Jmol script that loads the backbone (N, CA, C; Angstrom):
load data "model"
ATOM      1  N   VAL A   1    -104.177  84.913  47.855  1.00  0.00           N
ATOM      2  CA  VAL A   1    -103.109  85.199  46.915  1.00  0.00           C
ATOM      3  C   VAL A   1    -102.343  86.426  47.416  1.00  0.00           C
ATOM      4  N   SER A   2    -101.047  86.316  47.455  1.00  0.00           N
ATOM      5  CA  SER A   2    -100.228  87.434  47.914  1.00  0.00           C
ATOM      6  C   SER A   2     -99.906  88.364  46.746  1.00  0.00           C
ATOM      7  N   ASN A   3     -99.282  89.481  47.070  1.00  0.00           N
ATOM      8  CA  ASN A   3     -98.903  90.447  46.030  1.00  0.00           C
ATOM      9  C   ASN A   3     -97.925  89.869  45.007  1.00  0.00           C
ATOM     10  N   ASN A   4     -97.122  88.891  45.424  1.00  0.00           N
ATOM     11  CA  ASN A   4     -96.157  88.301  44.492  1.00  0.00           C
ATOM     12  C   ASN A   4     -96.707  87.068  43.776  1.00  0.00           C
ATOM     13  N   GLY A   5     -97.992  86.761  43.975  1.00  0.00           N
ATOM     14  CA  GLY A   5     -98.622  85.654  43.263  1.00  0.00           C
ATOM     15  C   GLY A   5     -98.603  84.326  43.986  1.00  0.00           C
ATOM     16  N   ASP A   6     -97.998  84.259  45.187  1.00  0.00           N
ATOM     17  CA  ASP A   6     -98.019  83.020  45.961  1.00  0.00           C
ATOM     18  C   ASP A   6     -99.459  82.748  46.413  1.00  0.00           C
ATOM     19  N   ILE A   7     -99.795  81.470  46.500  1.00  0.00           N
ATOM     20  CA  ILE A   7    -101.148  81.063  46.877  1.00  0.00           C
ATOM     21  C   ILE A   7    -101.060  80.086  48.033  1.00  0.00           C
ATOM     22  N   ALA A   8    -101.920  80.252  49.040  1.00  0.00           N
ATOM     23  CA  ALA A   8    -102.061  79.285  50.125  1.00  0.00           C
ATOM     24  C   ALA A   8    -103.402  78.584  49.944  1.00  0.00           C
ATOM     25  N   PHE A   9    -103.429  77.272  50.207  1.00  0.00           N
ATOM     26  CA  PHE A   9    -104.649  76.499  50.005  1.00  0.00           C
ATOM     27  C   PHE A   9    -104.608  75.233  50.848  1.00  0.00           C
ATOM     28  N   THR A  10    -105.727  74.526  50.899  1.00  0.00           N
ATOM     29  CA  THR A  10    -105.746  73.227  51.558  1.00  0.00           C
ATOM     30  C   THR A  10    -105.508  72.153  50.510  1.00  0.00           C
ATOM     31  N   LEU A  11    -104.683  71.189  50.847  1.00  0.00           N
ATOM     32  CA  LEU A  11    -104.293  70.114  49.941  1.00  0.00           C
ATOM     33  C   LEU A  11    -104.691  68.787  50.572  1.00  0.00           C
ATOM     34  N   ALA A  12    -105.515  68.010  49.873  1.00  0.00           N
ATOM     35  CA  ALA A  12    -105.982  66.724  50.390  1.00  0.00           C
ATOM     36  C   ALA A  12    -106.036  65.711  49.266  1.00  0.00           C
ATOM     37  N   ASP A  13    -105.996  64.449  49.633  1.00  0.00           N
ATOM     38  CA  ASP A  13    -106.218  63.362  48.680  1.00  0.00           C
ATOM     39  C   ASP A  13    -106.858  62.208  49.438  1.00  0.00           C
ATOM     40  N   THR A  14    -107.011  61.078  48.782  1.00  0.00           N
ATOM     41  CA  THR A  14    -107.712  59.962  49.416  1.00  0.00           C
ATOM     42  C   THR A  14    -106.939  59.332  50.562  1.00  0.00           C
ATOM     43  N   GLN A  15    -105.666  59.617  50.666  1.00  0.00           N
ATOM     44  CA  GLN A  15    -104.845  59.035  51.720  1.00  0.00           C
ATOM     45  C   GLN A  15    -104.522  60.007  52.849  1.00  0.00           C
ATOM     46  N   ARG A  16    -104.827  61.298  52.644  1.00  0.00           N
ATOM     47  CA  ARG A  16    -104.511  62.300  53.664  1.00  0.00           C
ATOM     48  C   ARG A  16    -105.569  63.379  53.692  1.00  0.00           C
ATOM     49  N   PRO A  17    -106.133  63.619  54.881  1.00  0.00           N
ATOM     50  CA  PRO A  17    -107.051  64.760  55.008  1.00  0.00           C
ATOM     51  C   PRO A  17    -106.303  66.066  54.752  1.00  0.00           C
ATOM     52  N   ALA A  18    -107.034  67.141  54.690  1.00  0.00           N
ATOM     53  CA  ALA A  18    -106.487  68.430  54.285  1.00  0.00           C
ATOM     54  C   ALA A  18    -105.338  68.907  55.163  1.00  0.00           C
ATOM     55  N   ASP A  19    -104.293  69.360  54.504  1.00  0.00           N
ATOM     56  CA  ASP A  19    -103.167  70.053  55.114  1.00  0.00           C
ATOM     57  C   ASP A  19    -103.077  71.424  54.451  1.00  0.00           C
ATOM     58  N   ILE A  20    -102.250  72.288  55.018  1.00  0.00           N
ATOM     59  CA  ILE A  20    -102.000  73.605  54.440  1.00  0.00           C
ATOM     60  C   ILE A  20    -100.837  73.477  53.458  1.00  0.00           C
ATOM     61  N   ALA A  21    -100.999  74.103  52.299  1.00  0.00           N
ATOM     62  CA  ALA A  21     -99.950  74.070  51.284  1.00  0.00           C
ATOM     63  C   ALA A  21     -99.861  75.438  50.618  1.00  0.00           C
ATOM     64  N   THR A  22     -98.776  75.643  49.891  1.00  0.00           N
ATOM     65  CA  THR A  22     -98.611  76.887  49.132  1.00  0.00           C
ATOM     66  C   THR A  22     -98.151  76.541  47.716  1.00  0.00           C
ATOM     67  N   ILE A  23     -98.393  77.477  46.834  1.00  0.00           N
ATOM     68  CA  ILE A  23     -97.785  77.426  45.502  1.00  0.00           C
ATOM     69  C   ILE A  23     -96.933  78.680  45.389  1.00  0.00           C
ATOM     70  N   LYS A  24     -95.635  78.456  45.237  1.00  0.00           N
ATOM     71  CA  LYS A  24     -94.677  79.554  45.060  1.00  0.00           C
ATOM     72  C   LYS A  24     -93.919  79.305  43.775  1.00  0.00           C
ATOM     73  N   ARG A  25     -93.934  80.297  42.917  1.00  0.00           N
ATOM     74  CA  ARG A  25     -93.262  80.181  41.618  1.00  0.00           C
ATOM     75  C   ARG A  25     -93.684  78.913  40.878  1.00  0.00           C
ATOM     76  N   GLY A  26     -94.958  78.575  40.990  1.00  0.00           N
ATOM     77  CA  GLY A  26     -95.519  77.442  40.270  1.00  0.00           C
ATOM     78  C   GLY A  26     -95.301  76.081  40.900  1.00  0.00           C
ATOM     79  N   LYS A  27     -94.660  76.022  42.072  1.00  0.00           N
ATOM     80  CA  LYS A  27     -94.377  74.739  42.716  1.00  0.00           C
ATOM     81  C   LYS A  27     -95.194  74.608  44.002  1.00  0.00           C
ATOM     82  N   ALA A  28     -95.953  73.507  44.123  1.00  0.00           N
ATOM     83  CA  ALA A  28     -96.754  73.258  45.324  1.00  0.00           C
ATOM     84  C   ALA A  28     -95.880  72.629  46.403  1.00  0.00           C
ATOM     85  N   GLU A  29     -96.123  73.061  47.643  1.00  0.00           N
ATOM     86  CA  GLU A  29     -95.399  72.506  48.787  1.00  0.00           C
ATOM     87  C   GLU A  29     -96.363  72.333  49.955  1.00  0.00           C
ATOM     88  N   ARG A  30     -96.448  71.115  50.492  1.00  0.00           N
ATOM     89  CA  ARG A  30     -97.266  70.838  51.685  1.00  0.00           C
ATOM     90  C   ARG A  30     -96.507  71.370  52.893  1.00  0.00           C
ATOM     91  N   LEU A  31     -97.176  72.198  53.698  1.00  0.00           N
ATOM     92  CA  LEU A  31     -96.520  72.818  54.852  1.00  0.00           C
ATOM     93  C   LEU A  31     -96.801  72.099  56.161  1.00  0.00           C
ATOM     94  N   THR A  32     -97.915  71.395  56.249  1.00  0.00           N
ATOM     95  CA  THR A  32     -98.292  70.736  57.495  1.00  0.00           C
ATOM     96  C   THR A  32     -98.508  69.242  57.267  1.00  0.00           C
ATOM     97  N   SER A  33     -98.500  68.503  58.356  1.00  0.00           N
ATOM     98  CA  SER A  33     -98.838  67.074  58.379  1.00  0.00           C
ATOM     99  C   SER A  33     -99.748  66.865  59.577  1.00  0.00           C
ATOM    100  N   LEU A  34    -100.911  67.509  59.525  1.00  0.00           N
ATOM    101  CA  LEU A  34    -101.776  67.619  60.697  1.00  0.00           C
ATOM    102  C   LEU A  34    -102.265  66.282  61.239  1.00  0.00           C
ATOM    103  N   ASN A  35    -102.388  65.274  60.416  1.00  0.00           N
ATOM    104  CA  ASN A  35    -102.942  64.005  60.878  1.00  0.00           C
ATOM    105  C   ASN A  35    -101.929  62.865  60.890  1.00  0.00           C
ATOM    106  N   SER A  36    -100.660  63.171  60.784  1.00  0.00           N
ATOM    107  CA  SER A  36     -99.639  62.120  60.759  1.00  0.00           C
ATOM    108  C   SER A  36     -99.649  61.283  62.024  1.00  0.00           C
ATOM    109  N   ASP A  37     -99.890  61.909  63.157  1.00  0.00           N
ATOM    110  CA  ASP A  37     -99.893  61.146  64.409  1.00  0.00           C
ATOM    111  C   ASP A  37    -101.060  60.155  64.455  1.00  0.00           C
ATOM    112  N   ALA A  38    -102.199  60.501  63.884  1.00  0.00           N
ATOM    113  CA  ALA A  38    -103.371  59.623  63.903  1.00  0.00           C
ATOM    114  C   ALA A  38    -103.345  58.602  62.770  1.00  0.00           C
ATOM    115  N   LEU A  39    -102.737  58.955  61.635  1.00  0.00           N
ATOM    116  CA  LEU A  39    -102.786  58.084  60.463  1.00  0.00           C
ATOM    117  C   LEU A  39    -101.473  57.371  60.159  1.00  0.00           C
ATOM    118  N   GLY A  40    -100.410  57.705  60.864  1.00  0.00           N
ATOM    119  CA  GLY A  40     -99.090  57.179  60.548  1.00  0.00           C
ATOM    120  C   GLY A  40     -98.998  55.670  60.506  1.00  0.00           C
ATOM    121  N   ASP A  41     -99.722  54.982  61.379  1.00  0.00           N
ATOM    122  CA  ASP A  41     -99.642  53.519  61.415  1.00  0.00           C
ATOM    123  C   ASP A  41    -100.907  52.847  60.871  1.00  0.00           C
ATOM    124  N   LYS A  42    -101.735  53.600  60.145  1.00  0.00           N
ATOM    125  CA  LYS A  42    -102.994  53.076  59.601  1.00  0.00           C
ATOM    126  C   LYS A  42    -102.864  52.834  58.096  1.00  0.00           C
ATOM    127  N   GLN A  43    -103.517  51.778  57.637  1.00  0.00           N
ATOM    128  CA  GLN A  43    -103.626  51.537  56.204  1.00  0.00           C
ATOM    129  C   GLN A  43    -105.027  51.984  55.796  1.00  0.00           C
ATOM    130  N   LEU A  44    -105.127  52.942  54.888  1.00  0.00           N
ATOM    131  CA  LEU A  44    -106.408  53.466  54.461  1.00  0.00           C
ATOM    132  C   LEU A  44    -106.897  52.748  53.206  1.00  0.00           C
ATOM    133  N   ALA A  45    -108.157  52.955  52.889  1.00  0.00           N
ATOM    134  CA  ALA A  45    -108.761  52.334  51.718  1.00  0.00           C
ATOM    135  C   ALA A  45    -108.096  52.823  50.441  1.00  0.00           C
ATOM    136  N   LYS A  46    -107.979  51.928  49.472  1.00  0.00           N
ATOM    137  CA  LYS A  46    -107.587  52.329  48.115  1.00  0.00           C
ATOM    138  C   LYS A  46    -108.856  52.866  47.471  1.00  0.00           C
ATOM    139  N   VAL A  47    -108.801  54.070  46.914  1.00  0.00           N
ATOM    140  CA  VAL A  47    -109.976  54.713  46.336  1.00  0.00           C
ATOM    141  C   VAL A  47    -109.812  54.793  44.825  1.00  0.00           C
ATOM    142  N   GLU A  48    -110.873  54.394  44.120  1.00  0.00           N
ATOM    143  CA  GLU A  48    -110.850  54.370  42.655  1.00  0.00           C
ATOM    144  C   GLU A  48    -112.053  55.160  42.130  1.00  0.00           C
ATOM    145  N   GLU A  49    -111.806  56.075  41.218  1.00  0.00           N
ATOM    146  CA  GLU A  49    -112.882  56.857  40.605  1.00  0.00           C
ATOM    147  C   GLU A  49    -113.577  56.008  39.535  1.00  0.00           C
ATOM    148  N   ILE A  50    -114.913  56.115  39.477  1.00  0.00           N
ATOM    149  CA  ILE A  50    -115.684  55.447  38.424  1.00  0.00           C
ATOM    150  C   ILE A  50    -116.676  56.437  37.831  1.00  0.00           C
ATOM    151  N   TRP A  51    -117.069  56.206  36.592  1.00  0.00           N
ATOM    152  CA  TRP A  51    -118.086  57.011  35.928  1.00  0.00           C
ATOM    153  C   TRP A  51    -119.158  56.074  35.393  1.00  0.00           C
ATOM    154  N   LEU A  52    -120.413  56.427  35.647  1.00  0.00           N
ATOM    155  CA  LEU A  52    -121.561  55.653  35.187  1.00  0.00           C
ATOM    156  C   LEU A  52    -122.512  56.587  34.464  1.00  0.00           C
ATOM    157  N   LYS A  53    -123.402  56.030  33.655  1.00  0.00           N
ATOM    158  CA  LYS A  53    -124.418  56.841  32.997  1.00  0.00           C
ATOM    159  C   LYS A  53    -125.744  56.691  33.724  1.00  0.00           C
ATOM    160  N   SER A  54    -126.419  57.803  33.912  1.00  0.00           N
ATOM    161  CA  SER A  54    -127.744  57.797  34.518  1.00  0.00           C
ATOM    162  C   SER A  54    -128.704  57.014  33.635  1.00  0.00           C
ATOM    163  N   SER A  55    -129.504  56.140  34.226  1.00  0.00           N
ATOM    164  CA  SER A  55    -130.498  55.397  33.446  1.00  0.00           C
ATOM    165  C   SER A  55    -131.667  56.306  33.076  1.00  0.00           C
ATOM    166  N   TYR A  56    -131.770  57.454  33.748  1.00  0.00           N
ATOM    167  CA  TYR A  56    -132.873  58.389  33.484  1.00  0.00           C
ATOM    168  C   TYR A  56    -132.609  59.245  32.247  1.00  0.00           C
ATOM    169  N   ASP A  57    -131.430  59.890  32.206  1.00  0.00           N
ATOM    170  CA  ASP A  57    -131.154  60.817  31.102  1.00  0.00           C
ATOM    171  C   ASP A  57    -129.782  60.611  30.455  1.00  0.00           C
ATOM    172  N   GLN A  58    -129.117  59.531  30.808  1.00  0.00           N
ATOM    173  CA  GLN A  58    -127.810  59.155  30.244  1.00  0.00           C
ATOM    174  C   GLN A  58    -126.682  60.133  30.553  1.00  0.00           C
ATOM    175  N   LEU A  59    -126.895  61.053  31.490  1.00  0.00           N
ATOM    176  CA  LEU A  59    -125.825  61.969  31.888  1.00  0.00           C
ATOM    177  C   LEU A  59    -124.791  61.214  32.720  1.00  0.00           C
ATOM    178  N   PRO A  60    -123.529  61.639  32.669  1.00  0.00           N
ATOM    179  CA  PRO A  60    -122.495  60.961  33.452  1.00  0.00           C
ATOM    180  C   PRO A  60    -122.635  61.257  34.944  1.00  0.00           C
ATOM    181  N   ILE A  61    -122.392  60.229  35.741  1.00  0.00           N
ATOM    182  CA  ILE A  61    -122.420  60.345  37.202  1.00  0.00           C
ATOM    183  C   ILE A  61    -121.071  59.868  37.720  1.00  0.00           C
ATOM    184  N   GLN A  62    -120.420  60.720  38.504  1.00  0.00           N
ATOM    185  CA  GLN A  62    -119.120  60.380  39.076  1.00  0.00           C
ATOM    186  C   GLN A  62    -119.331  59.639  40.389  1.00  0.00           C
ATOM    187  N   GLY A  63    -118.512  58.639  40.622  1.00  0.00           N
ATOM    188  CA  GLY A  63    -118.563  57.902  41.879  1.00  0.00           C
ATOM    189  C   GLY A  63    -117.182  57.424  42.258  1.00  0.00           C
ATOM    190  N   TRP A  64    -117.087  56.852  43.438  1.00  0.00           N
ATOM    191  CA  TRP A  64    -115.828  56.306  43.933  1.00  0.00           C
ATOM    192  C   TRP A  64    -116.089  54.961  44.577  1.00  0.00           C
ATOM    193  N   ILE A  65    -115.154  54.065  44.412  1.00  0.00           N
ATOM    194  CA  ILE A  65    -115.163  52.799  45.132  1.00  0.00           C
ATOM    195  C   ILE A  65    -113.998  52.859  46.106  1.00  0.00           C
ATOM    196  N   ALA A  66    -114.277  52.586  47.369  1.00  0.00           N
ATOM    197  CA  ALA A  66    -113.225  52.535  48.389  1.00  0.00           C
ATOM    198  C   ALA A  66    -113.060  51.072  48.804  1.00  0.00           C
ATOM    199  N   TYR A  67    -111.930  50.491  48.436  1.00  0.00           N
ATOM    200  CA  TYR A  67    -111.647  49.100  48.771  1.00  0.00           C
ATOM    201  C   TYR A  67    -111.091  49.024  50.188  1.00  0.00           C
ATOM    202  N   PRO A  68    -111.535  48.061  50.983  1.00  0.00           N
ATOM    203  CA  PRO A  68    -111.022  47.970  52.355  1.00  0.00           C
ATOM    204  C   PRO A  68    -109.529  47.621  52.361  1.00  0.00           C
ATOM    205  N   PRO A  69    -108.806  48.065  53.383  1.00  0.00           N
ATOM    206  CA  PRO A  69    -107.394  47.682  53.483  1.00  0.00           C
ATOM    207  C   PRO A  69    -107.262  46.161  53.442  1.00  0.00           C
ATOM    208  N   GLY A  70    -106.279  45.685  52.719  1.00  0.00           N
ATOM    209  CA  GLY A  70    -106.078  44.244  52.596  1.00  0.00           C
ATOM    210  C   GLY A  70    -107.077  43.585  51.654  1.00  0.00           C
ATOM    211  N   PHE A  71    -107.695  44.367  50.771  1.00  0.00           N
ATOM    212  CA  PHE A  71    -108.720  43.854  49.865  1.00  0.00           C
ATOM    213  C   PHE A  71    -108.200  42.658  49.070  1.00  0.00           C
ATOM    214  N   ASP A  72    -109.035  41.623  48.997  1.00  0.00           N
ATOM    215  CA  ASP A  72    -108.735  40.419  48.232  1.00  0.00           C
ATOM    216  C   ASP A  72    -109.901  40.199  47.281  1.00  0.00           C
ATOM    217  N   LYS A  73    -109.669  40.332  45.968  1.00  0.00           N
ATOM    218  CA  LYS A  73    -110.773  40.259  45.016  1.00  0.00           C
ATOM    219  C   LYS A  73    -111.407  38.874  44.931  1.00  0.00           C
ATOM    220  N   SER A  74    -110.796  37.878  45.522  1.00  0.00           N
ATOM    221  CA  SER A  74    -111.406  36.542  45.522  1.00  0.00           C
ATOM    222  C   SER A  74    -112.434  36.382  46.648  1.00  0.00           C
ATOM    223  N   LYS A  75    -112.505  37.371  47.547  1.00  0.00           N
ATOM    224  CA  LYS A  75    -113.454  37.324  48.674  1.00  0.00           C
ATOM    225  C   LYS A  75    -114.645  38.240  48.405  1.00  0.00           C
ATOM    226  N   LYS A  76    -115.725  38.001  49.141  1.00  0.00           N
ATOM    227  CA  LYS A  76    -116.912  38.848  49.050  1.00  0.00           C
ATOM    228  C   LYS A  76    -116.920  39.818  50.229  1.00  0.00           C
ATOM    229  N   TYR A  77    -117.365  41.047  49.949  1.00  0.00           N
ATOM    230  CA  TYR A  77    -117.433  42.088  50.968  1.00  0.00           C
ATOM    231  C   TYR A  77    -118.807  42.749  50.904  1.00  0.00           C
ATOM    232  N   PRO A  78    -119.306  43.269  52.009  1.00  0.00           N
ATOM    233  CA  PRO A  78    -120.565  44.019  51.948  1.00  0.00           C
ATOM    234  C   PRO A  78    -120.351  45.340  51.213  1.00  0.00           C
ATOM    235  N   LEU A  79    -121.399  45.828  50.590  1.00  0.00           N
ATOM    236  CA  LEU A  79    -121.343  47.105  49.879  1.00  0.00           C
ATOM    237  C   LEU A  79    -122.092  48.154  50.683  1.00  0.00           C
ATOM    238  N   VAL A  80    -121.458  49.303  50.875  1.00  0.00           N
ATOM    239  CA  VAL A  80    -122.105  50.439  51.521  1.00  0.00           C
ATOM    240  C   VAL A  80    -122.248  51.516  50.457  1.00  0.00           C
ATOM    241  N   LEU A  81    -123.464  51.962  50.231  1.00  0.00           N
ATOM    242  CA  LEU A  81    -123.739  52.980  49.231  1.00  0.00           C
ATOM    243  C   LEU A  81    -124.094  54.270  49.943  1.00  0.00           C
ATOM    244  N   GLU A  82    -123.361  55.343  49.648  1.00  0.00           N
ATOM    245  CA  GLU A  82    -123.650  56.641  50.244  1.00  0.00           C
ATOM    246  C   GLU A  82    -124.010  57.600  49.112  1.00  0.00           C
ATOM    247  N   ILE A  83    -125.234  58.073  49.125  1.00  0.00           N
ATOM    248  CA  ILE A  83    -125.697  59.021  48.113  1.00  0.00           C
ATOM    249  C   ILE A  83    -125.716  60.398  48.753  1.00  0.00           C
ATOM    250  N   HIS A  84    -125.132  61.371  48.098  1.00  0.00           N
ATOM    251  CA  HIS A  84    -125.132  62.741  48.624  1.00  0.00           C
ATOM    252  C   HIS A  84    -125.309  63.711  47.484  1.00  0.00           C
ATOM    253  N   GLY A  85    -125.437  64.946  47.824  1.00  0.00           N
ATOM    254  CA  GLY A  85    -125.459  65.981  46.814  1.00  0.00           C
ATOM    255  C   GLY A  85    -126.800  66.559  46.629  1.00  0.00           C
TER     256      GLY A  85
END
end "model"
wireframe off; spacefill off
backbone 0.3
color backbone group
């Protein structure tokens, strides 16, 4: 954070790995496009957030489903489960 309140941070989402961004006067601006050359012609997975309840203690568990590019819900796909944390 600068003396005038500007903030620099990394900005990422499911379609773009982290870039450098700033918030100036309350407005966010992406400053870099570090992976545009590698991702420019790629179609990435559509990512959807899901919430489930633990069968052990009923606490909420956050998860994500990443659909393959060109996903067709009438077809079957293998499931890859990654547990972390």
